[in-house]
N, C-alpha and C positions, 0 to 999 in steps of 0.2 A: 361100608358108608354107603348111604343112599344117593343116587344119581342128584347134581344140582337142582334140577326142575323140581324135587320135590321138596325142596328148602321151606316153601311157604304151609307145608302141614305138620304145624306144630302140634307133636304129643301124639302123632298118628303112626308109630313104628309098624305095628301090625297090617296096617293097611297099606302101608308103604311096600313092605314085605311080600304081599299077595299081588298087587300091581307090579313090581319088577319081576316077579317068577312067570307071572303071566306072558310079560312082555318077551323076556328070556325064551319062553315056549313059544311065543307067535314068529320070533324072527329065528328061529331053529337053532340058536345060540344051546341050549339046554335041552337034550333030547330027553330026559327024564319029564320034566315040564312039559314039554310036547307031548309025549305020549301019554300023558297022563290027565291032559285036557286042561291045564292052568289056563288056557286061553279059550274065550267062548266068545258068541256073537251079541250077548247081551248083558250089561251090567247093572244094578243099582244100588247107588251110594245113598246112604240113609245116616242122619246124624242130625242131633241138635243145630239152631242157628248159632253160626261162627266155627262150628268145627271145621269147615272147609269142603264141602261137598263139592261144590263147583268146581274150587280149585284142584281136587282130587280130579275130576275129570279130565280137566285140562293138562294137569301132568300126566297123567296116564295116556292121553292123546297125543301131547309131546313126546313121550318117550316111545312110543310105538312109531312114531315116525319119523324121530330123528335119530341120524347113523350113528350116533353115539352113547343112542338110549335115553336123551334128556340131558344133555349139554348144559341146555339153559342158554345158552350163547349163541347159537346158529340161528339162520333164518326161518328154520323150521320151528323151532322152539318159538321164536320170538313171535312168527305170526299165528301159530297156535293160541297163544295168550292174548293177542291182538284180535283175533277173532276173523283172521282174514287168510287164513292158510285155506288154497284152493280144496282140499280132501276131508276138509273139517266144517260140518254144518253144527252153526249152534244156535239153539231158540233160548234166546234171552226173555221170558214172559213178564211184563213189567205191569200187566193189566191185572184184572181180578182174575181171568180165566185165558185157558188154550183152547181157542174152538177146531172145529173138526177140520174146516177148510184150512189154517193153517197146518197141521198135521198131515192132509192128503198133499198140500205143495211139498211139506219137508220131504214126505216119502219119492215124492217122485225125484228130488235133487237126492235123495239117500242112492238111488237105484244108480247113478252114475257111476261109471267106472273110474278108478284115481287116477287123479292127473300127473302126479310125481311118483308115486312109490305101489306098495301093494294092499292099502288099506286104505277105509274110507269110514271115518268116523264120526256118527251123529249125538251132538250132547243135548238134552232137555235139561234144563236148568232146575226147571219149576214142573215136575212130573204131577206134583200130586194138585196142580190148575187145570188137567185135563177135564174138559167136560166129560160125559160118559160116551157120547158120539164119538168123541175124538179120542177116546182111550180104547173103543172097539177098533177104531181105523188103525190106529198103530199095533193094536194086538196082533192084526192079520201081520202086517208088514215084520214083527218080530216072530211070528209062528214061522213065516218063509223068508227066511235072512237070505240075503246075496252072499255069494262066497267071500266077499272085501268088504262087506259092511258090519259095523260093529256099532251098537246102541249103548250109550252112556245117559241110564237116567237119574235124576236127582230129586230125593223127597226127604221131609225130615222123618219119617217113619216108613216101615213097610206097608202097614196098613194104610197109610196116604194113597196107595198105588193099586190099581184094580187087580184082585188075587189072580186072574187068570195071566196078566203081564207080569205082577211078582214070581209066579209060580215059572217065569221061561226066562228069568235073568238070575245071574248070579251076586249075590250081596255082598256089598263091602259095608261095615258099620262103622263110621267115625265117632270118635268120643270127645266129650265135650276138653279141652286141653287144661293142664293143672294151672294156678294161677301162679305158680314158679315158672312153667314152662312161655306163658305169655309174656311176663315180666322179662325171662331171659332174652326173648326175641325182640322185644321192644328195645331194651338195651343194647342189644350185639349188633340188630339189622338197622334202628332207626334211630340209635344215640339218644335216646332218650333217659333222662336222670333216673336214677335208681329208685330213688323215693316217689317220683311221679309215676313210675313204670308198676311200683307194687300197688301204688293206690288203683289205678286204672283196671290194673289186671283182675284187682278184686271187683269193683265197681262193675266191669265188664262180664264178668262170670262166665269167664273163658272164651268171651267172642273177640278173635283177635283183632278183626276188623275196628270194632267197636272201642277196643283198648286203643289202639291207635289213634282214632278220631277224637276221644276225650283228651288223649295227652296232648295232641296240638291245638283243640279247639277251646280255647277259653270260654267261648259263649254256651258252649257244649256241655263243659263241666259247672257253668253258672245256672243253667237250665235244669240239670239233674238236682243239684244243690236247693233249687227253689222249688222242685218237684217233691223233694225228699223234707220239705217243711210243713207239706200238707197235712201229715197225720197229727201232727200236734196244733194245729189250728183252727180245725172245722169242729163246730161243736151245734150249731143252728143249722136248721132246713136252708135259712136264705144262703149260710154261708157255703153250705154243701153245694148248693146249686147253682152260685156266682163261681164256685171254683169249678165247677165241670165245665160252665162256659168259657172261664179263661183257659183249661186245659185244651177245648174242643178248638177254641180260636188259634192258640199258637200252634196247634198239629196243621190246621187249614194253612196256616199263613208259611209255614215251612214247607210244605209240600207245595203250593204253590210258585213260592219265590225258587225252590229247588229245579222244577221243571220249565220256570218262565223263560231262561235263556233258550233251552232246547223247543219249547212251543213255537217259540216267535222264528229260530232258525227252520224248524220244518215247516211252518207255515209260509215263509219266504221263498223257500225250495220250490214247494209245490206252486207257488204262485208264479215263480218265472217261469215252471215246466208249461203252465196252461195260458202262460202271457199275461203280464204286469197289468192290472186295472180294467180286465174284463169283468163286466156285471151284466145281471140281467140277460137280455136279450143277444148282448154281446159276448157273453161269454160262452168260447167252445163247449161242445156236447161232452158232457161227463165231467166239467171240472166240477160244477157244484155236488155230485154225489161223491167225489174225491175229496173236497175240502170236508163235505158233512162226515166222511169216514175216518178223515185224519182228526177232525173235533173229536169224535165219540173215542178213537184211541186216547188223544191227550188226557180227556176226562178220566177214564178208565185207568190211566197210569197214576193220575195224580189222585183218586180216591184212592188205589192200592196205596200210595205213599204216604197218605194220610193214615190209613190204618197201620202201615207198619209203625210209623212214627208212634202211635198211639202206643201199640203192644209192647214197643221198648220202655215206654214210661210205665207201662202197667208192671212190668217184670220188676223195672225199679223199684215202685212201691212195695210189690212183695218181698223183696229184699229185706226192707225196713220192716215189716212186720217178723221175717224170719229173724231178724235179729233181735225184736223184741222179746221172741219167744225163748230165745238163748239168755237173755238178761234174765229173764222169771224164771229158767230153768237152774242158773247159776252155773251155766255151763262153762268149760274153759275153752271152749274154741272162739278164735278169733272172729270177731264181727265183720261182716261185708261193707257194712258203712261205719268204720270205726271213727272217722272224723266226727260222725255224728252220734257218738256214743251218750253224750249227756243228754241229746234229744229224745233217744233210743230207749234210755233209764225213765226219764220222765213220763213217756207216754207208756211203759211196761207198768209203771207205778198207779195209772189210772184205768187200766183194764185189767180183765182177767184172763188167764192163760185162754179160754175158751172164745172171749172177745176177739182176740188177736186171730186165732184160727178162723173166726167167722169172715174176719175182715180179707184172711187170704183169699179166703173163698169167694167171697164178692168180688176181689180182683180177678181171680181166674174166671170168674161167670162173666164177666165183662170182656174178657178176651174171647171168650166163647161166641158172646153174640156178637162181638165185633167179625170174628170170622164165619158168622153166619149173616152177615150183612145187615144185622140190628141197627138202625141210626144211631152214629155213634155218640149225640149228644145224649141220647136217651139212656146207652148202655152208660154212659159216665154217670148220668145224674144218679142214676140209681146206683150205682156202686161208691159214689160219693155221699150218698145218706146212711150208708152202710158202714163209713170210715168214720162217722163222727164220733168225737169224744162224748162220754155222759155230762150233763150238766152240770150235775154235783154227786161226789162219789157213786160208784157201783153203775153199773149198766143200766 
């Protein structure tokens, strides 16, 4: 049975087995694992959103540092998950990229001797956001590892990481949990009603965190329901453009709302640090630069959240057209959006199969455009124009 610290890694038994063997080898408990090199100095966790990449890295760190190899209850385990353990450096990137200066500062701290045990762990949750310069700086550190430092990198796929870094890491591939696995953990761990658990498990497509969010947030469920009404109601250019604007506005409002309290708190703390009310000539040297840097960081964080919100929305739209294709093919497989079967069937009767595929391609194209920092509204307008239903019979 897996250690308690791995309880949140839903449907990841193979990954857990690899991690636990590495921990036993590193701790000298399993001689065969130690001699075979089950533990190494750099690991790369990859898998789709919601598979638990960062959870796996934190669980690995806790198991490595905990005297019980991951009891989940001791101060060590709690501190690792809270991001406060002295021997764990956690880089959580909420902006659009990770800069070289950030990595250089991290490398300096990574070289410190462990404060409480035999290991020092560095976790980079979004290694795919490393700039080229940052990746090259990290490469040097991984090429010349310290005797006690272990690097845990997380990214959606191996191709999202510099090949030279990837080649120096041992990979752990996480998979998307099954709908049943997600539903089970929501029922047993979070007390969600079985019917609701089954619904949000399908809707989230195996993303445990999002499934829990949908289960407990009625506004989130309403937004998703309204979003999936779009394919059945846009026919004209005007409707397409106005719908794009509505979605863009919703994403903007959500990202600002989500970050508002934190932004205000950070600015207040910075103001306190530099002296309340200091402006113009009365402002201490360096204060203006510090404020500007914080504003830049906050803007980047809001932009990243905006794009993440839109990406989730686009994936939801893609599931609708996946269901359309299933209905058109007469497949027996259950729909992701079973509660919208009537709407799915109606849309399926109005567009040919290739029309549904074209719409999926338009959605994926919009996601790609957003990833390459295309103006969100332009990407959404282009996509919505492609989603229009035919004015009268046929494409």
